[in-house]
Structures are given as C-alpha cells and as structure tokens.
Kinemage of the C-alpha trace (Angstrom):
@kinemage 1
@onewidth
@group {chain A} dominant
@subgroup {mainchain}
@vectorlist {calphas} color= white
{ca unk a 1} P 53.790 139.220 4.871
{ca unk a 2} L 54.712 137.298 2.084
{ca unk a 3} L 58.455 138.359 2.676
{ca unk a 4} L 58.034 137.102 6.426
{ca unk a 5} L 56.539 133.685 5.108
{ca unk a 6} L 59.179 133.409 2.650
{ca unk a 7} L 61.745 134.112 4.885
{ca unk a 8} L 60.513 131.441 7.155
{ca unk a 9} L 60.405 128.829 4.654
{ca unk a 10} L 63.700 129.693 3.542
{ca unk a 11} L 65.055 129.212 7.074
{ca unk a 12} L 63.283 125.783 7.432
{ca unk a 13} L 64.732 124.807 4.168
{ca unk a 14} L 68.094 125.762 5.438
{ca unk a 15} L 67.845 123.665 8.464
{ca unk a 16} L 66.619 120.918 6.418
{ca unk a 17} L 70.212 120.947 4.484
{ca unk a 18} L 72.582 119.632 7.150
{ca unk a 19} L 72.780 116.382 5.881
{ca unk a 20} L 74.612 117.736 2.758
{ca unk a 21} L 76.104 116.482 -0.252
{ca unk a 22} L 79.958 116.085 -1.002
{ca unk a 23} L 79.937 117.903 -4.230
{ca unk a 24} L 82.647 116.786 -7.152
{ca unk a 25} L 82.997 117.301 -11.077
{ca unk a 26} L 82.029 121.066 -11.127
{ca unk a 27} L 82.752 123.290 -13.699
{ca unk a 28} L 81.583 126.272 -11.642
{ca unk a 29} L 81.129 127.778 -7.984
{ca unk a 30} L 79.920 131.057 -6.899
{ca unk a 31} L 81.298 132.615 -3.980
{ca unk a 32} L 78.752 134.597 -1.411
{ca unk a 33} L 78.062 138.267 -2.053
{ca unk a 34} L 80.116 140.862 -0.205
{ca unk a 35} L 76.855 142.878 0.870
{ca unk a 36} L 75.272 139.487 2.310
{ca unk a 37} L 77.334 140.239 5.629
{ca unk a 38} L 74.885 141.607 8.300
{ca unk a 39} L 77.457 141.183 11.310
{ca unk a 40} L 79.933 143.512 9.426
{ca unk a 41} L 76.918 145.959 8.498
{ca unk a 42} L 74.762 145.797 11.905
{ca unk a 43} L 77.244 145.851 14.826
{ca unk a 44} L 78.403 149.249 16.202
{ca unk a 45} L 76.356 151.194 13.603
{ca unk a 46} L 73.010 150.105 15.186
{ca unk a 47} L 73.913 151.890 18.394
{ca unk a 48} L 74.529 155.056 16.116
{ca unk a 49} L 71.105 154.895 14.136
{ca unk a 50} L 69.234 154.162 17.768
{ca unk a 51} L 70.230 157.470 18.916
{ca unk a 52} L 67.096 159.841 18.816
{ca unk a 53} L 67.387 163.782 18.667
{ca unk a 54} L 64.681 165.340 17.241
{ca unk a 55} L 66.726 168.455 16.236
{ca unk a 56} L 69.020 166.471 14.035
{ca unk a 57} L 68.389 165.642 10.360
{ca unk a 58} L 68.226 161.996 11.090
{ca unk a 59} L 71.259 160.937 8.689
{ca unk a 60} L 73.962 158.308 9.580
{ca unk a 61} L 76.730 157.251 7.520
{ca unk a 62} L 79.541 154.349 8.371
{ca unk a 63} L 82.538 153.238 6.028
{ca unk a 64} L 83.905 149.962 6.862
{ca unk a 65} L 87.376 148.600 5.615
{ca unk a 66} L 87.501 144.713 5.430
{ca unk a 67} L 89.271 141.973 4.705
{ca unk a 68} L 88.449 138.273 4.053
{ca unk a 69} L 90.613 135.161 3.930
{ca unk a 70} L 89.544 131.524 2.994
{ca unk a 71} L 90.293 128.688 5.157
{ca unk a 72} L 91.897 125.593 4.011
{ca unk a 73} L 90.680 124.847 0.252
{ca unk a 74} L 91.357 121.033 -0.035
{ca unk a 75} L 87.956 120.115 0.593
{ca unk a 76} L 86.316 122.803 -1.610
{ca unk a 77} L 89.340 121.764 -4.304
{ca unk a 78} L 87.309 118.192 -4.455
{ca unk a 79} L 83.938 120.158 -5.800
{ca unk a 80} L 86.229 121.203 -8.886
{ca unk a 81} L 87.822 117.883 -9.113
{ca unk a 82} L 86.530 113.849 -9.653
{ca unk a 83} L 85.413 110.993 -7.624
{ca unk a 84} L 85.431 113.208 -4.479
{ca unk a 85} L 89.189 113.276 -4.274
{ca unk a 86} L 91.778 115.447 -3.798
{ca unk a 87} L 94.530 115.253 -5.674
{ca unk a 88} L 93.526 113.175 -8.453
{ca unk a 89} L 95.444 110.546 -10.617
{ca unk a 90} L 96.234 110.525 -14.264
{ca unk a 91} L 97.152 107.416 -16.578
{ca unk a 92} L 96.737 106.517 -19.664
{ca unk a 93} L 95.603 102.862 -20.953
{ca unk a 94} L 98.416 100.370 -22.327
{ca unk a 95} L 98.889 100.989 -26.260
{ca unk a 96} L 97.192 97.988 -27.238
{ca unk a 97} L 94.115 98.393 -25.024
{ca unk a 98} L 91.576 101.005 -26.107
{ca unk a 99} L 90.022 100.639 -22.713
{ca unk a 100} L 89.608 103.591 -20.190
{ca unk a 101} L 92.452 102.660 -17.624
{ca unk a 102} L 90.793 101.487 -14.448
{ca unk a 103} L 93.669 102.467 -12.120
{ca unk a 104} L 93.522 106.440 -12.360
{ca unk a 105} L 90.622 108.920 -11.965
{ca unk a 106} L 91.488 110.415 -15.458
{ca unk a 107} L 92.507 108.595 -18.506
{ca unk a 108} L 95.410 110.723 -19.634
{ca unk a 109} L 95.039 109.990 -23.487
{ca unk a 110} L 91.586 111.547 -23.810
{ca unk a 111} L 93.224 114.923 -22.962
{ca unk a 112} L 96.712 114.662 -24.285
{ca unk a 113} L 96.263 112.543 -27.270
{ca unk a 114} L 98.594 109.605 -27.713
{ca unk a 115} L 99.231 109.957 -31.332
{ca unk a 116} L 102.821 111.463 -31.822
{ca unk a 117} L 104.216 110.206 -28.448
{ca unk a 118} L 107.072 107.448 -29.061
{ca unk a 119} L 106.506 104.246 -27.927
{ca unk a 120} L 108.542 104.634 -24.833
{ca unk a 121} L 106.775 107.805 -23.748
{ca unk a 122} L 103.393 105.840 -24.094
{ca unk a 123} L 104.335 103.218 -21.757
{ca unk a 124} L 105.727 105.572 -19.257
{ca unk a 125} L 102.396 107.278 -19.340
{ca unk a 126} L 100.569 104.179 -18.529
{ca unk a 127} L 102.433 102.844 -15.633
{ca unk a 128} L 103.810 106.630 -14.160
{ca unk a 129} L 102.466 108.253 -11.151
{ca unk a 130} L 100.798 111.529 -11.979
{ca unk a 131} L 98.677 113.671 -9.607
{ca unk a 132} L 96.729 116.756 -9.768
{ca unk a 133} L 96.157 118.875 -6.925
{ca unk a 134} L 93.693 122.097 -6.378
{ca unk a 135} L 93.738 124.179 -2.971
{ca unk a 136} L 91.548 127.147 -3.844
{ca unk a 137} L 91.938 130.398 -1.845
{ca unk a 138} L 89.876 133.650 -1.884
{ca unk a 139} L 90.890 136.619 -0.631
{ca unk a 140} L 88.968 139.930 -0.359
{ca unk a 141} L 89.290 143.252 0.533
{ca unk a 142} L 87.616 146.578 0.037
{ca unk a 143} L 85.555 149.260 1.703
{ca unk a 144} L 81.902 148.922 2.485
{ca unk a 145} L 79.645 152.369 2.924
{ca unk a 146} L 76.314 152.561 4.469
{ca unk a 147} L 73.757 154.969 4.773
{ca unk a 148} L 70.552 155.020 7.010
{ca unk a 149} L 68.199 158.189 6.884
{ca unk a 150} L 65.308 158.482 9.084
{ca unk a 151} L 61.908 159.521 7.648
{ca unk a 152} L 60.081 160.449 11.025
{ca unk a 153} L 59.048 163.889 9.790
{ca unk a 154} L 57.288 161.734 6.952
{ca unk a 155} L 55.834 158.987 8.929
{ca unk a 156} L 56.707 158.043 12.207
{ca unk a 157} L 58.946 154.999 12.122
{ca unk a 158} L 59.976 155.312 8.404
{ca unk a 159} L 63.399 155.028 7.242
{ca unk a 160} L 65.429 154.413 4.009
{ca unk a 161} L 68.929 152.697 4.001
{ca unk a 162} L 71.642 152.091 1.074
{ca unk a 163} L 74.897 149.906 0.715
{ca unk a 164} L 77.488 149.537 -1.520
{ca unk a 165} L 80.866 148.040 -1.331
{ca unk a 166} L 83.938 148.845 -3.529
{ca unk a 167} L 85.870 145.308 -3.375
{ca unk a 168} L 89.252 143.767 -4.626
{ca unk a 169} L 88.595 139.844 -5.129
{ca unk a 170} L 91.539 137.858 -5.709
{ca unk a 171} L 91.511 133.903 -6.438
{ca unk a 172} L 93.924 131.213 -6.968
{ca unk a 173} L 93.356 127.823 -7.987
{ca unk a 174} L 95.965 126.123 -5.939
{ca unk a 175} L 97.079 124.244 -8.896
{ca unk a 176} L 100.088 121.579 -8.191
{ca unk a 177} L 101.004 118.987 -11.046
{ca unk a 178} L 103.130 116.014 -9.613
{ca unk a 179} L 104.550 113.510 -12.103
{ca unk a 180} L 107.572 110.892 -12.440
{ca unk a 181} L 107.263 111.182 -16.304
{ca unk a 182} L 108.704 114.805 -17.332
{ca unk a 183} L 107.011 114.756 -20.541
{ca unk a 184} L 103.526 114.324 -19.001
{ca unk a 185} L 103.649 116.976 -16.059
{ca unk a 186} L 105.039 119.471 -18.910
{ca unk a 187} L 102.090 118.745 -21.442
{ca unk a 188} L 99.405 118.812 -18.447
{ca unk a 189} L 100.553 122.288 -17.158
{ca unk a 190} L 100.689 123.743 -20.637
{ca unk a 191} L 97.089 122.183 -21.494
{ca unk a 192} L 95.544 123.728 -18.325
{ca unk a 193} L 97.203 127.030 -19.204
{ca unk a 194} L 95.751 127.077 -22.460
{ca unk a 195} L 99.268 126.548 -24.374
{ca unk a 196} L 99.065 123.094 -25.533
{ca unk a 197} L 98.599 122.301 -29.231
{ca unk a 198} L 100.262 119.115 -29.216
{ca unk a 199} L 103.352 117.377 -30.916
{ca unk a 200} L 104.408 114.587 -33.198
{ca unk a 201} L 102.920 113.826 -36.437
{ca unk a 202} L 99.564 112.267 -35.449
{ca unk a 203} L 99.066 114.598 -32.326
{ca unk a 204} L 96.924 117.983 -33.688
{ca unk a 205} L 94.911 119.668 -30.880
{ca unk a 206} L 93.679 122.965 -30.465
{ca unk a 207} L 94.742 125.156 -27.225
{ca unk a 208} L 92.288 125.080 -24.151
{ca unk a 209} L 90.284 128.426 -24.344
{ca unk a 210} L 87.887 127.833 -21.645
{ca unk a 211} L 87.890 126.310 -18.145
{ca unk a 212} L 91.568 127.002 -17.915
{ca unk a 213} L 93.068 126.576 -14.496
{ca unk a 214} L 95.401 129.511 -14.110
{ca unk a 215} L 98.722 128.646 -12.009
{ca unk a 216} L 98.689 131.958 -10.530
{ca unk a 217} L 96.296 134.100 -8.817
{ca unk a 218} L 94.158 136.803 -10.481
{ca unk a 219} L 91.575 139.217 -9.442
{ca unk a 220} L 88.960 141.571 -10.236
{ca unk a 221} L 88.076 144.848 -8.681
{ca unk a 222} L 84.793 146.993 -8.763
{ca unk a 223} L 81.769 148.032 -7.218
{ca unk a 224} L 80.007 144.896 -5.651
{ca unk a 225} L 76.337 145.881 -5.999
{ca unk a 226} L 74.254 148.405 -4.709
{ca unk a 227} L 71.310 147.417 -2.021
{ca unk a 228} L 68.468 149.713 -1.438
{ca unk a 229} L 65.700 149.286 1.454
{ca unk a 230} L 62.666 151.298 2.471
{ca unk a 231} L 61.433 150.276 5.894
{ca unk a 232} L 58.894 150.872 8.744
{ca unk a 233} L 59.180 150.155 12.490
{ca unk a 234} L 55.916 148.560 13.271
{ca unk a 235} L 56.640 148.257 16.982
{ca unk a 236} L 58.912 151.210 18.163
{ca unk a 237} L 59.249 151.608 21.785
{ca unk a 238} L 62.145 152.507 23.905
{ca unk a 239} L 62.826 148.796 25.253
{ca unk a 240} L 61.818 146.886 21.835
{ca unk a 241} L 61.275 147.679 18.219
{ca unk a 242} L 60.412 145.293 15.288
{ca unk a 243} L 60.315 146.289 11.612
{ca unk a 244} L 60.138 145.254 7.859
{ca unk a 245} L 61.813 146.708 4.939
{ca unk a 246} L 61.252 146.197 1.182
{ca unk a 247} L 64.737 146.061 -0.701
{ca unk a 248} L 66.025 145.773 -4.168
{ca unk a 249} L 69.787 145.017 -5.097
{ca unk a 250} L 71.239 146.636 -8.426
{ca unk a 251} L 74.072 144.561 -9.954
{ca unk a 252} L 77.117 146.433 -10.420
{ca unk a 253} L 79.596 143.560 -10.496
{ca unk a 254} L 81.135 141.319 -13.141
{ca unk a 255} L 79.380 138.213 -14.439
{ca unk a 256} L 80.975 134.870 -15.249
{ca unk a 257} L 82.701 134.330 -18.615
{ca unk a 258} L 84.235 130.757 -17.827
{ca unk a 259} L 87.691 131.316 -19.679
{ca unk a 260} L 88.852 130.038 -16.343
{ca unk a 261} L 88.312 127.967 -13.478
{ca unk a 262} L 87.324 129.508 -10.267
{ca unk a 263} L 87.127 132.742 -11.710
{ca unk a 264} L 87.040 135.816 -9.185
{ca unk a 265} L 83.792 137.703 -9.501
{ca unk a 266} L 82.718 140.736 -7.384
{ca unk a 267} L 79.234 141.365 -6.580
{ca unk a 268} L 76.424 138.523 -6.870
{ca unk a 269} L 77.334 137.724 -10.731
{ca unk a 270} L 75.318 140.845 -12.074
{ca unk a 271} L 71.615 139.419 -11.007
{ca unk a 272} L 69.038 141.996 -10.072
{ca unk a 273} L 67.197 140.947 -7.148
{ca unk a 274} L 63.890 141.801 -4.715
{ca unk a 275} L 63.425 140.936 -1.187
{ca unk a 276} L 63.348 142.254 2.210
{ca unk a 277} L 64.678 142.574 5.785
{ca unk a 278} L 62.917 141.637 9.016
{ca unk a 279} L 64.476 142.945 11.952
{ca unk a 280} L 63.434 142.724 16.140
{ca unk a 281} L 65.499 143.918 18.983
{ca unk a 282} L 64.660 143.724 22.437
{ca unk a 283} L 66.174 145.206 25.909
{ca unk a 284} L 66.500 142.494 28.519
{ca unk a 285} L 68.027 144.230 31.230
{ca unk a 286} L 69.130 147.542 32.287
{ca unk a 287} L 68.158 151.082 31.196
{ca unk a 288} L 69.008 153.171 28.019
{ca unk a 289} L 72.723 153.445 29.636
{ca unk a 290} L 73.527 150.162 30.747
{ca unk a 291} L 71.604 147.496 29.212
{ca unk a 292} L 71.976 143.930 27.675
{ca unk a 293} L 69.995 143.971 24.334
{ca unk a 294} L 68.815 140.614 22.184
{ca unk a 295} L 68.263 140.992 18.455
{ca unk a 296} L 67.240 139.022 15.379
{ca unk a 297} L 67.735 140.287 11.531
{ca unk a 298} L 67.021 138.392 8.554
{ca unk a 299} L 67.849 139.627 5.085
{ca unk a 300} L 66.102 137.862 2.074
{ca unk a 301} L 66.986 138.485 -1.561
{ca unk a 302} L 65.574 136.617 -4.634
{ca unk a 303} L 68.135 136.816 -7.626
{ca unk a 304} L 66.530 136.661 -10.946
{ca unk a 305} L 68.045 135.218 -14.121
{ca unk a 306} L 70.924 136.733 -16.205
{ca unk a 307} L 72.681 135.303 -19.067
{ca unk a 308} L 76.259 134.382 -18.459
{ca unk a 309} L 79.098 131.972 -20.012
{ca unk a 310} L 79.205 128.733 -18.242
{ca unk a 311} L 81.166 125.355 -18.996
{ca unk a 312} L 79.160 122.317 -19.390
{ca unk a 313} L 80.538 118.680 -18.660
{ca unk a 314} L 79.786 115.653 -20.442
{ca unk a 315} L 77.529 112.857 -18.733
{ca unk a 316} L 79.347 110.002 -17.036
{ca unk a 317} L 82.929 111.162 -17.899
{ca unk a 318} L 85.258 112.617 -15.274
{ca unk a 319} L 86.211 115.852 -16.315
{ca unk a 320} L 84.805 115.672 -19.704
{ca unk a 321} L 84.929 119.309 -20.335
{ca unk a 322} L 88.461 118.688 -21.202
{ca unk a 323} L 88.181 115.342 -23.541
{ca unk a 324} L 89.417 115.994 -26.749
{ca unk a 325} L 86.776 116.119 -29.607
{ca unk a 326} L 86.930 115.086 -33.496
{ca unk a 327} L 84.258 116.718 -35.897
{ca unk a 328} L 82.463 113.694 -37.264
{ca unk a 329} L 83.017 112.554 -40.971
{ca unk a 330} L 86.152 114.976 -41.106
{ca unk a 331} L 88.770 112.852 -43.284
{ca unk a 332} L 92.365 114.750 -42.699
{ca unk a 333} L 94.165 117.378 -41.120
{ca unk a 334} L 91.907 118.415 -38.482
{ca unk a 335} L 92.997 119.161 -35.206
{ca unk a 336} L 91.147 117.983 -32.123
{ca unk a 337} L 89.258 120.319 -29.894
{ca unk a 338} L 88.874 120.474 -26.031
{ca unk a 339} L 85.578 119.758 -25.027
{ca unk a 340} L 85.259 123.190 -23.048
{ca unk a 341} L 85.872 125.244 -26.160
{ca unk a 342} L 82.710 123.953 -27.672
{ca unk a 343} L 80.481 123.341 -24.382
{ca unk a 344} L 81.192 126.540 -22.749
{ca unk a 345} L 77.479 128.550 -24.038
{ca unk a 346} L 75.504 131.446 -23.239
{ca unk a 347} L 73.030 130.247 -20.605
{ca unk a 348} L 70.052 131.713 -18.393
{ca unk a 349} L 71.103 131.148 -14.972
{ca unk a 350} L 68.743 131.665 -11.988
{ca unk a 351} L 70.153 131.655 -8.492
{ca unk a 352} L 67.069 132.110 -6.663
{ca unk a 353} L 66.677 132.553 -2.966
{ca unk a 354} L 69.470 133.953 -0.773
{ca unk a 355} L 69.070 134.319 2.825
{ca unk a 356} L 71.170 136.115 5.784
{ca unk a 357} L 70.211 136.096 9.337
{ca unk a 358} L 71.880 137.045 12.402
{ca unk a 359} L 70.912 136.058 16.512
{ca unk a 360} L 73.046 138.241 18.686
{ca unk a 361} L 73.454 139.872 22.026
{ca unk a 362} L 74.838 143.496 22.380
{ca unk a 363} L 76.072 144.720 25.822
{ca unk a 364} L 76.063 148.451 26.219
{ca unk a 365} L 77.669 150.495 28.946
{ca unk a 366} L 77.862 154.311 28.563
{ca unk a 367} L 79.451 154.788 25.001
{ca unk a 368} L 80.500 151.298 24.510
{ca unk a 369} L 78.985 148.617 23.078
{ca unk a 370} L 80.105 144.509 22.810
{ca unk a 371} L 78.263 142.396 20.427
{ca unk a 372} L 78.522 138.596 19.901
{ca unk a 373} L 76.158 136.396 17.702
{ca unk a 374} L 75.711 133.459 15.297
{ca unk a 375} L 75.348 134.176 11.593
{ca unk a 376} L 73.703 131.786 9.278
{ca unk a 377} L 73.813 132.068 5.507
{ca unk a 378} L 71.666 129.974 2.897
{ca unk a 379} L 71.488 130.102 -0.984
{ca unk a 380} L 69.500 127.688 -3.008
{ca unk a 381} L 71.006 125.896 -5.988
{ca unk a 382} L 71.158 127.654 -9.352
{ca unk a 383} L 69.215 126.583 -12.188
{ca unk a 384} L 69.956 127.229 -15.902
{ca unk a 385} L 68.932 126.787 -19.337
{ca unk a 386} L 70.672 126.973 -22.664
{ca unk a 387} L 70.620 130.244 -24.554
{ca unk a 388} L 72.607 129.629 -27.214
{ca unk a 389} L 71.857 127.031 -30.124
{ca unk a 390} L 74.081 123.676 -30.102
{ca unk a 391} L 74.469 121.394 -33.207
{ca unk a 392} L 73.963 118.041 -32.209
{ca unk a 393} L 76.249 115.144 -33.222
{ca unk a 394} L 78.608 117.540 -35.084
{ca unk a 395} L 81.456 116.229 -32.294
{ca unk a 396} L 82.502 113.144 -30.962
{ca unk a 397} L 85.157 112.097 -28.368
{ca unk a 398} L 88.199 111.244 -30.180
{ca unk a 399} L 89.587 107.861 -29.620
{ca unk a 400} L 93.026 107.850 -28.109
{ca unk a 401} L 94.929 106.420 -30.875
{ca unk a 402} L 92.822 108.438 -33.535
{ca unk a 403} L 95.638 109.616 -36.230
{ca unk a 404} L 94.638 113.719 -36.583
{ca unk a 405} L 96.862 113.659 -39.932
{ca unk a 406} L 93.964 111.105 -41.444
{ca unk a 407} L 91.338 111.616 -39.070
{ca unk a 408} L 89.153 108.737 -37.548
{ca unk a 409} L 91.722 106.090 -39.133
{ca unk a 410} L 94.081 104.232 -36.496
{ca unk a 411} L 97.255 104.587 -38.596
{ca unk a 412} L 98.546 101.236 -38.122
{ca unk a 413} L 95.369 99.560 -38.988
{ca unk a 414} L 94.456 101.766 -42.247
{ca unk a 415} L 96.822 103.114 -45.036
{ca unk a 416} L 96.596 106.916 -45.340
{ca unk a 417} L 93.898 107.903 -47.446
{ca unk a 418} L 91.696 104.884 -47.411
{ca unk a 419} L 87.859 105.498 -47.235
{ca unk a 420} L 86.526 105.890 -43.310
{ca unk a 421} L 84.043 103.469 -41.945
{ca unk a 422} L 80.905 105.075 -40.673
{ca unk a 423} L 80.834 106.002 -37.076
{ca unk a 424} L 79.343 103.504 -34.692
{ca unk a 425} L 76.746 105.853 -32.836
{ca unk a 426} L 76.730 103.815 -29.908
{ca unk a 427} L 80.514 104.195 -28.858
{ca unk a 428} L 82.516 106.392 -31.373
{ca unk a 429} L 85.751 106.359 -29.337
{ca unk a 430} L 85.716 102.854 -28.656
{ca unk a 431} L 85.915 102.570 -25.028
{ca unk a 432} L 82.868 100.269 -24.476
{ca unk a 433} L 81.148 102.874 -22.108
{ca unk a 434} L 78.647 105.293 -23.224
{ca unk a 435} L 77.606 107.065 -26.307
{ca unk a 436} L 80.422 109.292 -27.187
{ca unk a 437} L 78.561 111.637 -29.667
{ca unk a 438} L 78.273 115.319 -28.234
{ca unk a 439} L 74.375 116.363 -28.247
{ca unk a 440} L 72.197 118.018 -25.877
{ca unk a 441} L 71.361 114.345 -24.329
{ca unk a 442} L 75.091 113.761 -23.296
{ca unk a 443} L 75.942 117.267 -22.372
{ca unk a 444} L 75.923 117.826 -18.882
{ca unk a 445} L 74.834 121.580 -17.415
{ca unk a 446} L 74.100 120.506 -14.018
{ca unk a 447} L 77.806 120.524 -13.242
{ca unk a 448} L 77.865 124.376 -14.150
{ca unk a 449} L 75.558 124.995 -11.588
{ca unk a 450} L 76.483 126.123 -7.941
{ca unk a 451} L 74.896 123.661 -5.373
{ca unk a 452} L 73.036 124.959 -2.840
{ca unk a 453} L 75.224 126.578 0.121
{ca unk a 454} L 74.682 126.714 4.255
{ca unk a 455} L 77.405 128.218 6.238
{ca unk a 456} L 77.526 129.111 10.071
{ca unk a 457} L 79.618 131.843 11.589
{ca unk a 458} L 80.346 133.191 14.869
{ca unk a 459} L 81.006 136.926 15.266
{ca unk a 460} L 82.156 139.491 17.961
{ca unk a 461} L 82.340 142.974 17.586
{ca unk a 462} L 83.483 146.224 19.805
{ca unk a 463} L 82.004 149.583 19.338
{ca unk a 464} L 82.396 153.486 20.754
{ca unk a 465} L 79.627 155.790 19.882
{ca unk a 466} L 80.104 159.505 21.148
{ca unk a 467} L 76.369 159.585 21.769
{ca unk a 468} L 76.691 163.121 23.813
{ca unk a 469} L 77.988 164.833 20.796
{ca unk a 470} L 75.930 167.008 18.570
{ca unk a 471} L 77.530 165.171 15.784
{ca unk a 472} L 78.221 162.002 17.113
{ca unk a 473} L 81.122 159.658 15.955
{ca unk a 474} L 81.313 155.899 15.608
{ca unk a 475} L 84.373 153.835 15.815
{ca unk a 476} L 84.166 149.924 15.779
{ca unk a 477} L 86.449 146.758 15.514
{ca unk a 478} L 84.883 143.099 14.595
{ca unk a 479} L 85.298 139.763 13.431
{ca unk a 480} L 83.712 136.353 11.804
{ca unk a 481} L 84.672 132.950 11.558
{ca unk a 482} L 82.487 131.085 9.164
{ca unk a 483} L 82.303 127.408 8.380
{ca unk a 484} L 80.733 125.195 5.624
{ca unk a 485} L 78.306 122.218 6.257
{ca unk a 486} L 79.743 120.857 2.869
{ca unk a 487} L 82.254 121.530 0.093
{ca unk a 488} L 79.757 123.835 -1.656
{ca unk a 489} L 81.526 126.823 -0.460
{ca unk a 490} L 85.052 128.001 1.215
{ca unk a 491} L 85.125 128.729 4.894
{ca unk a 492} L 86.015 132.347 5.771
{ca unk a 493} L 87.597 134.379 8.373
{ca unk a 494} L 87.035 138.118 8.024
{ca unk a 495} L 88.021 141.189 10.238
{ca unk a 496} L 86.690 144.924 10.027
{ca unk a 497} L 87.206 148.225 11.246
{ca unk a 498} L 84.564 150.888 11.134
{ca unk a 499} L 84.013 154.774 11.272
{ca unk a 500} L 80.858 156.611 11.078
{ca unk a 501} L 79.213 159.606 12.062
{ca unk a 502} L 75.428 160.863 12.460
{ca unk a 503} L 74.137 164.339 11.748
C-alpha cells in the first residue's frame, strides 16, 4: 500500500513539473537508466507470459536487441554552458582594465592567463570573436534479458521476474570552437583537452585534469544493473487482472569520476534501489482470440546514496570550474591551478525517486499483437553532500595580470622580489565582483546535481506468439520516440527487436 501511495504522489509531482526550468552552468547530468523502459520490457512479451498451461513449468524468457539515439542536443548543450546560451562567447578585458568583460559570456583571461601573451595577442583577445558550442549526442545499444517465472504451484498468482541489460553507451559532447584569433582557438582546444600548460614568462598553469571536454566520442560497456521483483496478482480473472510487486535493483554499472564532462555511464550510477511495480489490465472488447485490451503499468524505484566524484563550480561565476586559482600567500614560481582540479571531490549522491509508467492499448487477433501507448518517465533532482575535507581559503581566483614567476605581484607595478601585500578578503582578483577566496561558502555544489527529469514518449510494437506450440515462441518489433519538458535530459528515439520462448 505504501508503494501505491508513493507512486501516486510521484505521478502528481511529475505533472506539477510541466512548467520546467531551463538549466544552465551544470557540470554533471545523469542519463535515464537502460532498465527503466517499460515499453521495451512489456510489449509482445506480455502475450507470452499471459498464456496458461498447467502442464508447463511456467517459465518465460525474452532477449531484446535495442538501439537508442539522441535527438538534437543543442538545447541540452545549454545546460553545460552558461547564460542559457549555445554557443557562448569568449573575450578578454582590455589590458589596462581589470574589470570583467561585459561583452562576452566568459572572460577569457580567467581561463587562459594573459601574462606571457604579447601586447598584440592581448589586444586581439580583447576584440576577437571566439565562440564555443556543445551539441551532445548519446548512442546506446545492447541486449536486454528478461525472465518471468510463474509460481502458481506455491501460491496462486505469485510470480518472480528478473532483468538485466548488457549495453554499450557512447557519448560525444559535440565540442566546436570557432575564433578569428588562431592563438586563442588553439589554446582553448588544448585547455579543454587537458593539454595546455601555459606559455611565456609570466603564464604558468597546470593542465586541466577534471571536467575536461573530450573533442571526440568515448564510451563505456558493461552490465547495466540487475532488477528483480516478486509479485502477486491480487485480481486474476480471464478478462482482467491487477497485481503488485516488490522490487530491488542491484547496481552493476559504473559511477561518475568526472574526468570529463558528459561522461558515458551504463546503469544508474551504481546506486542500490528499492521499490515496487503496480499493474492493471482489462479486456475491453472481444474474446481470448480476438480482443482489445487496456493496460496500465508503473515502476517506482528509490535510489539510495552512493559516493561519486563530482565537479563543483564557483558561485556567481560563469564556468567557475575552469577559472585559474592561485595558492594564497605563495611568493614565486608557482603554477596556477584550474579550479576543477581542486573542486572535484568525493560526494554522497542521493538520486531519490524514479518513476516509469505506461498507458497502452493492445489489439490481439490470433497470434498477432499490436501495441500502442504513452510512456512517462520522472526522476527527482539529486541531492549531494561533500564527503571529502576541504581546506578553506587555501586558494583564490587568480587575477588575470598575475605574474606567476613572482606570484601575486603585477609585473609592471612591483619589481620582482618586492614583499607581497596582504590579500583583500573581499576581492582578491580585483574584478569588483564577489569574494574570490575559495571555501565552502563560495563553492557551488548545486551545479553538480542532476536536476529533475520529466519526459514523454509514444511507442508502438508488433508481436507474434506461437501460442499453440508446446514450447511457444515469441517475436517482436517496436520503437519509441521520447521528448523532454526542458533541457535536463536528451530526447531519444529507439528501436528494438525481440525473441522469446516459454516452457
């Protein structure tokens, strides 16, 4: 009963999110788990498991080969960029002005340090036209395996089912950098690949090691979780039935390490889950051989916390995770550090509630079945808490004209070796914005949480079950088209083909 109530509440909450938020400046986004796909699981296979033969063992098996591909990722790319834009612009402040440029989305010299550039390079960076675009794409293919066992011999209406998927997930951030200043384009490409270490006498910076943006696709392969459920059909008649199942999900996939933005994950992020399934089916017209059936299925899972590596940002800073930091009080010969190298920490991530529900019609004539329906998926926003310790005020955002050979001292203003003046705790980097010291009050962990996801899909499937055979066979084809209410997820299309048998 608690599971039913919880599912109803989650459904209501999902409908309440129709007026969704346009997300931006995120560092992490979790994709929909492969096993959370009721149309792929249920269609055609239900006709196989619905057959009754007291002389048989009651086992039913299906193997589903599937392929999924994302729709256009321009809107989803805004979630990883800033100011709700795609592409975003880069430019630098004039060399004689230490204020943040107001004609761009990201001030270039906070990422590629200006010291070491020639006067002409600095001038070109201030007036140049540099854009960065993301068009993320996700491709997933693999095999889903389902087994359903009737336990009528023990208790009438009891059953056990299990599912797993072996998948290959490939992600491509769709990175594209354009600039009329060749030096800036090359520097940014190397920076986001984790290859840029600075150049010139006054510009020394470490390579980016976390939240990198891979310029090519990369993938992960493995078993995407194991889902098991023990259920009971409390109404079990020839023309209708309803049931309830208690379920667990055993995590077998990989978890986030945040070396790269938009990293491919197979499974649900390695989170253990508990939940339940509720299902109802009713024959509207016809008889056992020729009928029209209405069905409703829901699958609810609560995903518990697990420790992952996530990259936090900096509050009130566009792409603060890519800003360069300096060790406070360091006098000389110290490299600047990309913030992501410091703010990528072990955190406890709690994904919370996840709901998948389908409403469909099945037309059955003889051995042929035709399904058509609607699929709704909802996942609440993640919450995370810091697991690692963090040393407050050890780092500060580096001023753009900081000479890294004699750190904290602008080279034109103070001769090398001159004692360093104390930091201004309000504005270390001199941009007249917010506090530039890095501590738990200035780190933004919200950008590392996947926001709530709400998607809609239409699906259709065609199946054939040799019901009269002693060992009936099942064949099926299907597809689904999924759209999102905002840019918290990628829209997807998918197709599948399935084969099954009963014994």
